[in-house]
N, CA, C and O of each residue as an XYZ file, in Angstrom:
344
protein
N       5.500     -0.137    -15.404
C       4.105      0.231    -15.412
C       3.201     -0.979    -15.637
O       3.591     -2.112    -15.355
N       1.999     -0.737    -16.143
C       0.975     -1.778    -16.260
C       1.467     -2.992    -17.051
O       1.198     -4.124    -16.649
N       2.168     -2.793    -18.146
C       2.589     -3.948    -18.949
C       3.547     -4.846    -18.181
O       3.561     -6.057    -18.400
N       4.351     -4.275    -17.282
C       5.261     -5.070    -16.459
C       4.469     -5.902    -15.447
O       4.794     -7.062    -15.191
N       3.438     -5.299    -14.883
C       2.611     -6.007    -13.909
C       1.840     -7.120    -14.607
O       1.722     -8.220    -14.067
N       1.314     -6.850    -15.800
C       0.603     -7.871    -16.568
C       1.548     -9.025    -16.884
O       1.163    -10.188    -16.765
N       2.770     -8.719    -17.283
C       3.750     -9.775    -17.575
C       4.073    -10.582    -16.326
O       4.165    -11.809    -16.387
N       4.244     -9.913    -15.204
C       4.544    -10.611    -13.948
C       3.384    -11.513    -13.528
O       3.599    -12.617    -13.027
N       2.156    -11.038    -13.734
C       0.972    -11.802    -13.338
C       0.764    -13.018    -14.233
O       0.093    -13.970    -13.834
N       1.333    -12.999    -15.445
C       1.122    -14.095    -16.373
C      -0.008    -13.820    -17.352
O      -0.532    -14.742    -17.978
N      -0.381    -12.564    -17.482
C      -1.436    -12.163    -18.409
C      -2.480    -11.323    -17.706
O      -2.634    -11.382    -16.486
N      -3.198    -10.535    -18.502
C      -4.189     -9.615    -17.947
C      -5.281    -10.335    -17.168
O      -5.807     -9.802    -16.190
N      -5.623    -11.547    -17.600
C      -6.683    -12.294    -16.923
C      -6.286    -12.747    -15.519
O      -7.146    -13.175    -14.749
N      -5.012    -12.662    -15.175
C      -4.538    -13.087    -13.852
C      -4.283    -11.914    -12.907
O      -3.797    -12.123    -11.795
N      -4.599    -10.685    -13.323
C      -4.347     -9.510    -12.488
C      -5.130     -9.551    -11.178
O      -4.596     -9.168    -10.137
N      -6.374    -10.002    -11.205
C      -7.152    -10.065     -9.972
C      -6.508    -10.998     -8.958
O      -6.459    -10.687     -7.768
N      -6.014    -12.144     -9.426
C      -5.356    -13.092     -8.523
C      -4.090    -12.483     -7.929
O      -3.801    -12.686     -6.750
N      -3.338    -11.742     -8.731
C      -2.126    -11.098     -8.227
C      -2.476    -10.028     -7.199
O      -1.816     -9.924     -6.166
N      -3.508     -9.232     -7.473
C      -3.923     -8.195     -6.525
C      -4.343     -8.814     -5.199
O      -4.031     -8.272     -4.139
N      -5.044     -9.939     -5.245
C      -5.442    -10.633     -4.018
C      -4.220    -11.130     -3.264
O      -4.163    -11.036     -2.038
N      -3.246    -11.655     -3.987
C      -2.031    -12.165     -3.353
C      -1.229    -11.054     -2.682
O      -0.548    -11.295     -1.685
N      -1.307     -9.845     -3.222
C      -0.557     -8.718     -2.673
C      -1.342     -7.930     -1.632
O      -0.839     -6.940     -1.099
N      -2.557     -8.353     -1.338
C      -3.415     -7.629     -0.410
C      -2.787     -7.508      0.972
O      -2.100     -8.416      1.441
N      -3.034     -6.378      1.611
C      -2.559     -6.164      2.975
C      -3.563     -6.638      4.014
O      -3.293     -6.540      5.211
N      -4.715     -7.149      3.590
C      -5.741     -7.581      4.543
C      -5.273     -8.717      5.458
O      -5.506     -8.627      6.663
N      -4.629     -9.775      4.965
C      -4.210    -10.843      5.884
C      -3.267    -10.370      7.002
O      -3.468    -10.756      8.154
N      -2.256     -9.558      6.711
C      -1.398     -9.105      7.813
C      -2.117     -8.199      8.809
O      -1.650     -8.037      9.936
N      -3.232     -7.611      8.418
C      -3.948     -6.702      9.315
C      -4.339     -7.403     10.604
O      -4.347     -6.782     11.667
N      -4.661     -8.675     10.526
C      -5.057     -9.411     11.713
C      -3.907     -9.820     12.611
O      -4.138    -10.314     13.714
N      -2.680     -9.628     12.171
C      -1.508    -10.061     12.940
C      -0.699     -8.903     13.508
O       0.406     -9.122     14.004
N      -1.201     -7.709     13.453
C      -0.429     -6.547     13.894
C      -0.512     -6.380     15.409
O      -1.401     -6.917     16.070
N       0.419     -5.637     15.917
C       0.379     -5.195     17.313
C       0.255     -3.684     17.289
O       1.121     -3.000     16.744
N      -0.824     -3.147     17.880
C      -1.021     -1.690     17.807
C       0.045     -0.940     18.569
O       0.659     -1.498     19.478
N       0.278      0.299     18.226
C      -0.309      1.022     17.100
C       0.448      0.719     15.816
O       1.575      0.227     15.845
N      -0.187      1.020     14.695
C       0.431      0.783     13.400
C       0.404      2.077     12.597
O      -0.642      2.714     12.475
N       1.542      2.460     12.053
C       1.647      3.631     11.192
C       1.613      3.133      9.753
O       2.496      2.385      9.333
N       0.609      3.539      9.003
C       0.403      3.069      7.631
C       0.693      4.220      6.679
O       0.144      5.312      6.827
N       1.551      3.973      5.708
C       1.856      4.971      4.695
C       1.173      4.585      3.397
O       1.190      3.420      2.999
N       0.571      5.567      2.736
C      -0.068      5.322      1.457
C       0.399      6.310      0.424
O       0.669      7.470      0.733
N       0.495      5.844     -0.822
C       0.955      6.683     -1.930
C      -0.068      6.633     -3.055
O      -0.374      5.564     -3.583
N      -0.585      7.779     -3.409
C      -1.621      7.863     -4.423
C      -1.188      7.495     -5.821
O      -2.029      7.187     -6.665
N       0.106      7.519     -6.086
C       0.607      7.191     -7.427
C       1.433      5.913     -7.442
O       2.311      5.739     -8.287
N       1.144      5.026     -6.504
C       1.835      3.733     -6.439
C       1.379      2.882     -7.618
O       0.183      2.638     -7.781
N       2.316      2.431     -8.434
C       1.995      1.612     -9.596
C       2.131      0.123     -9.309
O       1.839     -0.693    -10.183
N       2.562     -0.251     -8.120
C       2.766     -1.658     -7.790
C       1.738     -2.186     -6.804
O       1.201     -3.278     -6.990
N       1.467     -1.429     -5.773
C       0.449     -1.807     -4.786
C      -0.710     -0.832     -4.967
O      -0.507      0.381     -4.928
N      -1.917     -1.346     -5.164
C      -3.033     -0.424     -5.349
C      -3.120      0.579     -4.197
O      -3.133      0.173     -3.035
N      -3.178      1.871     -4.492
C      -3.184      2.885     -3.441
C      -4.260      2.675     -2.383
O      -4.064      3.018     -1.218
N      -5.382      2.120     -2.781
C      -6.462      1.902     -1.830
C      -6.141      0.888     -0.746
O      -6.830      0.845      0.273
N      -5.109      0.067     -0.940
C      -4.769     -0.941      0.067
C      -4.355     -0.305      1.398
O      -4.735     -0.793      2.462
N      -3.592      0.764      1.344
C      -3.192      1.441      2.585
C      -4.411      2.014      3.294
O      -4.514      1.953      4.519
N      -5.326      2.569      2.519
C      -6.539      3.139      3.091
C      -7.372      2.033      3.731
O      -7.861      2.195      4.849
N      -7.539      0.905      3.028
C      -8.317     -0.218      3.564
C      -7.683     -0.784      4.819
O      -8.387     -1.106      5.776
N      -6.352     -0.911      4.829
C      -5.671     -1.441      5.999
C      -5.891     -0.540      7.203
O      -6.249     -1.014      8.281
N      -5.681      0.745      7.025
C      -5.865      1.683      8.138
C      -7.317      1.675      8.616
O      -7.573      1.719      9.819
N      -8.254      1.621      7.695
C      -9.670      1.606      8.077
C     -10.019      0.328      8.836
O     -10.786      0.363      9.798
N      -9.457     -0.797      8.402
C      -9.738     -2.073      9.072
C      -9.226     -2.072     10.503
O      -9.803     -2.733     11.367
N      -8.159     -1.345     10.764
C      -7.562     -1.323     12.097
C      -8.150     -0.228     12.981
O      -7.906     -0.200     14.188
N      -8.913      0.661     12.391
C      -9.594      1.703     13.165
C      -8.635      2.555     13.970
O      -7.651      3.072     13.441
N      -8.928      2.699     15.260
C      -8.122      3.567     16.125
C      -6.715      3.032     16.370
O      -5.871      3.749     16.908
N      -6.450      1.789     15.987
C      -5.116      1.214     16.168
C      -4.143      1.624     15.068
O      -2.964      1.272     15.124
N      -4.622      2.366     14.067
C      -3.771      2.754     12.942
C      -3.835      4.251     12.703
O      -4.849      4.902     12.954
N      -2.723      4.779     12.212
C      -2.657      6.155     11.729
C      -2.225      6.083     10.274
O      -1.202      5.478      9.954
N      -2.995      6.694      9.399
C      -2.679      6.702      7.979
C      -1.979      8.002      7.621
O      -2.491      9.087      7.898
N      -0.811      7.892      7.007
C      -0.103      9.036      6.437
C      -0.234      8.892      4.930
O       0.345      7.985      4.332
N      -0.989      9.783      4.323
C      -1.312      9.680      2.903
C      -0.524     10.707      2.107
O      -0.588     11.901      2.399
N       0.209     10.257      1.117
C       0.974     11.123      0.218
C       0.381     10.968     -1.183
O       0.784     10.063     -1.913
N      -0.565     11.824     -1.579
C      -1.274     11.634     -2.844
C      -0.394     11.721     -4.082
O      -0.730     11.130     -5.108
N       0.712     12.432     -4.019
C       1.568     12.596     -5.198
C       2.798     11.704     -5.174
O       3.671     11.843     -6.031
N       2.889     10.793     -4.216
C       4.070      9.928     -4.102
C       3.843      8.606     -4.823
O       2.709      8.182     -5.046
N       4.960      7.965     -5.181
C       4.921      6.662     -5.829
C       5.242      5.546     -4.844
O       5.269      5.755     -3.631
N       5.482      4.372     -5.382
C       5.732      3.170     -4.581
C       6.842      3.382     -3.553
O       7.896      3.939     -3.860
N       6.589      2.937     -2.357
C       7.524      3.028     -1.230
C       7.877      4.472     -0.874
O       8.805      4.723     -0.104
N       7.137      5.400     -1.434
C       7.341      6.820     -1.157
C       8.785      7.268     -1.365
O       9.261      8.173     -0.680
N       9.481      6.638     -2.308
C      10.879      6.998     -2.567
C      11.030      8.467     -2.929
O      12.052      9.086     -2.634
N      10.006      9.024     -3.572
C      10.082     10.421     -3.976
C       9.645     11.375     -2.868
O       9.567     12.585     -3.083
N       9.358     10.828     -1.674
C       8.946     11.655     -0.534
C       9.693     11.240      0.734
O       9.168     11.382      1.838
N      10.913     10.728      0.579
C      11.669     10.207      1.728
C      11.784     11.210      2.874
O      11.474     10.846      4.009
N      12.210     12.447      2.643
C      12.334     13.357      3.789
C      11.015     13.536      4.542
O      11.005     13.617      5.771
N       9.918     13.597      3.815
C       8.630     13.814      4.466
C       8.186     12.608      5.286
O       7.774     12.762      6.436
N       8.264     11.402      4.707
C       7.747     10.246      5.460
C       8.690      9.804      6.568
O       8.236      9.258      7.574
N       9.995     10.025      6.409
C      10.896      9.656      7.511
C      10.673     10.570      8.709
O      10.800     10.134      9.853
N      10.347     11.818      8.459
C      10.005     12.727      9.566
C       8.730     12.262     10.253
O       8.652     12.243     11.481
N       7.716     11.880      9.445
C       6.465     11.377     10.009
C       6.709     10.113     10.838
O       6.144      9.964     11.921
N       7.539      9.215     10.337
C       7.805      7.963     11.040
C       8.559      8.198     12.342
O       8.314      7.524     13.343
N       9.479      9.161     12.321
C      10.249      9.444     13.540
C       9.357     10.020     14.600
O       9.820     10.324     15.699
């Protein structure tokens, strides 16, 4: 949880820098459409809004599959997202 992320970042004051480093915005410019973007509302590692921002930045070239109750990598929703991906 949060204390692990703070420790990884090197302290609470470095969280913004870590969030910027993990941003999905830079890869958005290198994609080949179409792109299927998965988002998880309870992701504790990647801010949930990143999937939303990525899909919005790509507009019609992206489809967002949003799982509001899923965690990181949607491990707790594997059957649902693998069906969506297929």
